[in-house]
C-alpha positions as CSV (number, residue, x, y, z in Angstrom):
1,M,67.7,67.2,13.6
2,A,65.6,70.6,12.4
3,I,65.5,73.7,14.9
4,H,62.2,73.2,16.0
5,E,63.0,70.0,17.4
6,I,66.2,71.0,19.2
7,L,64.0,73.5,21.4
8,S,60.8,72.2,21.6
9,S,61.4,71.2,25.1
10,F,63.7,74.1,25.9
11,P,62.7,77.2,23.9
12,F,65.7,79.6,24.2
13,I,69.1,80.4,22.9
14,A,71.8,81.9,24.3
15,I,74.2,84.5,23.0
16,T,77.5,84.5,23.9
17,R,78.3,88.1,22.9
18,G,82.0,89.1,23.6
19,V,82.9,85.8,25.2
20,E,87.3,85.0,25.0
21,P,88.8,81.7,23.7
22,H,90.0,81.0,27.4
23,E,86.7,81.0,28.9
24,A,84.8,79.5,26.0
25,E,84.8,76.2,27.5
26,A,83.6,77.3,31.1
27,V,81.3,79.5,30.0
28,G,79.3,77.0,27.3
29,A,79.3,74.6,30.3
30,A,77.9,76.7,32.2
31,I,74.7,78.1,30.0
32,C,74.4,74.3,29.1
33,S,74.1,73.1,32.7
34,G,71.3,75.6,32.5
35,G,69.2,73.9,29.7
36,F,70.3,75.8,26.7
37,R,70.8,73.4,23.5
38,V,71.8,76.1,21.2
39,I,74.8,78.5,21.7
40,E,75.2,81.5,19.2
41,N,78.7,83.1,19.4
42,P,78.9,86.1,17.3
43,L,81.6,87.3,15.0
44,N,82.3,90.7,16.2
45,S,83.3,88.8,19.4
46,P,87.1,88.3,20.5
47,D,88.5,85.6,17.9
48,P,85.1,84.4,17.3
49,C,86.0,81.4,15.2
50,R,88.4,80.0,18.0
51,S,85.7,80.1,20.6
52,I,82.9,78.4,18.2
53,E,85.6,75.3,17.4
54,I,86.0,75.0,21.5
55,M,82.2,75.1,22.1
56,G,81.8,72.7,19.5
57,R,84.2,70.5,20.2
58,V,83.6,70.3,24.2
59,L,79.8,70.5,24.1
60,A,78.9,68.7,20.6
61,S,77.4,66.0,22.5
62,R,74.8,68.7,24.2
63,A,74.4,71.7,22.1
64,L,74.6,73.2,19.0
65,I,76.9,75.9,18.1
66,G,76.5,78.5,15.8
67,A,78.1,81.7,14.3
68,G,75.7,84.9,14.9
69,T,75.9,88.7,13.4
70,V,77.1,86.9,10.0
71,T,76.6,89.6,7.6
72,T,78.7,88.2,4.6
73,V,78.8,84.8,3.0
74,D,82.4,85.1,3.8
75,Q,81.5,85.4,7.0
76,G,79.2,82.5,7.1
77,G,82.0,80.1,5.3
78,H,84.5,81.2,8.5
79,G,81.8,79.7,10.6
80,Q,81.4,76.7,8.8
81,K,85.4,76.2,8.5
82,A,85.3,76.6,12.7
83,G,82.5,74.0,13.3
84,G,79.2,76.1,13.4
85,S,76.2,74.2,12.7
86,L,74.0,77.4,12.5
87,I,74.4,80.6,10.9
88,I,72.5,83.7,12.6
89,S,72.3,87.2,10.9
90,P,70.8,90.4,12.2
91,H,69.3,91.4,8.8
92,C,67.8,89.2,6.1
93,D,70.7,88.6,2.8
94,P,69.5,85.9,0.5
95,A,73.1,85.3,-0.6
96,I,73.7,84.2,3.3
97,I,70.6,81.9,3.3
98,R,71.1,80.2,0.4
99,A,75.0,79.9,1.2
100,T,74.0,78.4,4.3
101,K,71.8,75.7,3.1
102,E,74.1,74.6,0.1
103,A,76.6,73.8,3.3
104,G,73.9,71.9,4.8
105,L,73.8,74.5,7.7
106,I,70.8,75.7,9.7
107,S,70.4,79.1,8.4
108,I,68.4,81.9,10.7
109,P,68.1,85.2,9.3
110,G,66.9,88.4,11.3
111,V,63.6,90.0,9.5
112,A,61.2,93.3,11.1
113,T,59.0,92.9,8.4
114,P,56.8,90.6,6.6
115,T,58.3,91.3,3.1
116,E,61.8,90.4,4.7
117,A,60.2,87.3,6.2
118,M,59.0,86.1,2.8
119,T,61.9,86.9,1.3
120,A,63.8,84.8,4.0
121,L,61.6,81.5,3.8
122,A,61.7,81.8,0.1
123,A,65.4,81.3,0.6
124,G,65.4,78.6,2.2
125,A,65.5,79.6,6.0
126,D,64.9,77.2,8.8
127,A,63.6,79.8,11.1
128,L,63.5,83.8,11.4
129,K,65.1,85.9,14.0
130,L,62.5,88.8,14.9
131,F,64.8,92.0,15.8
132,P,65.0,93.8,17.5
133,A,62.4,92.8,20.1
134,E,62.4,96.5,21.5
135,I,60.5,97.5,18.4
136,I,58.5,94.1,17.8
137,T,56.1,93.8,20.2
138,A,53.9,90.4,20.9
139,Q,50.9,92.1,18.8
140,A,52.9,92.2,15.7
141,V,54.1,88.6,16.0
142,G,50.6,87.9,16.6
143,A,50.6,89.7,12.8
144,F,53.6,87.7,11.6
145,R,52.0,84.2,12.4
146,V,48.9,85.4,10.7
147,V,50.7,86.0,7.4
148,L,53.3,83.0,7.5
149,P,52.6,79.5,6.6
150,P,52.1,78.0,10.1
151,E,55.2,75.9,10.4
152,T,57.5,79.3,10.5
153,V,59.6,79.2,13.3
154,L,59.7,82.6,14.8
155,L,62.6,83.3,17.4
156,V,61.9,86.6,19.4
157,V,65.8,88.6,19.8
158,G,66.8,91.2,21.7
159,G,66.0,92.5,25.2
160,I,64.6,88.8,26.6
161,T,64.6,88.3,30.2
162,P,63.0,85.3,32.3
163,N,60.2,88.0,32.7
164,N,59.3,89.2,29.8
165,W,58.8,86.4,27.1
166,Q,55.3,85.1,27.6
167,P,53.5,87.3,26.1
168,Y,55.4,87.1,22.9
169,L,54.6,83.0,23.0
170,Q,50.9,83.6,23.8
171,K,51.2,85.4,20.4
172,G,52.8,82.6,18.7
173,A,56.7,83.0,19.0
174,S,58.5,80.0,18.8
175,G,61.4,80.7,20.6
176,F,63.2,83.1,21.6
177,A,67.5,84.0,22.4
178,V,68.6,85.6,24.9
179,G,71.8,88.1,25.6
180,S,73.0,90.5,28.0
181,S,70.7,89.1,30.9
182,L,72.4,85.4,30.3
183,Y,76.0,86.2,29.3
184,A,78.1,89.4,29.2
185,P,81.8,89.7,29.2
186,G,83.4,89.4,33.2
187,R,80.5,87.7,34.4
188,S,81.6,85.0,36.4
189,I,80.7,81.6,35.8
190,G,78.3,81.2,38.8
191,D,76.7,84.5,37.8
192,I,76.1,82.9,34.7
193,T,74.4,79.4,35.8
194,A,72.1,80.9,38.1
195,R,70.8,83.1,35.5
196,A,70.5,80.2,33.2
197,A,68.9,78.4,35.6
198,A,66.3,81.5,36.3
199,F,65.4,80.8,32.5
200,V,64.7,77.1,33.2
201,R,62.6,77.9,35.9
202,A,60.2,80.6,34.1
203,W,60.0,77.5,31.3
204,Q,59.1,75.7,34.1
205,V,56.6,77.4,35.6
206,H,54.7,77.9,32.2
207,T,54.9,74.6,31.4
208,G,53.5,74.2,34.8
């Protein structure tokens, strides 16, 4: 299934930076219970491939699990071997994108300029991660949307909360990735569940 189809009913990706393998199953289940269908486990987390493997195994019918903060082709290979379905990078590296697509996985590289965006699409990216959102305004998203192919999936990443994504959506964002406003190391399962539910409520208010 294409990434835009996966995100069509709820356009938010969960980022579990810092999650440890012993809590991966419970954290993943809490996030999925709130409606998230895509989870990114960054490779600068403790034993990240083990967490990817655990989440992928126990949540296979509920969510896509992938590797994030992938900065080399080799790292992408590690994410694939762990069972990841998508490879997400903070930057645009055509070699990583091509290797990801050759492996049959979903590629989501990070971009911050139209040049990077066009380069990523030419290499085969499935979606573009507009990062960091702290310096990419809603108006900038609108400018990207004007020049990129209309079917381009634009995901805004960085500092997203239940209360600040709406202007980006109005300007043409396709979805968002959510980090510390959802999961942070040491946060209780109850807290994570409540935070996931807050994003669901915000989306329900928007969709009516």
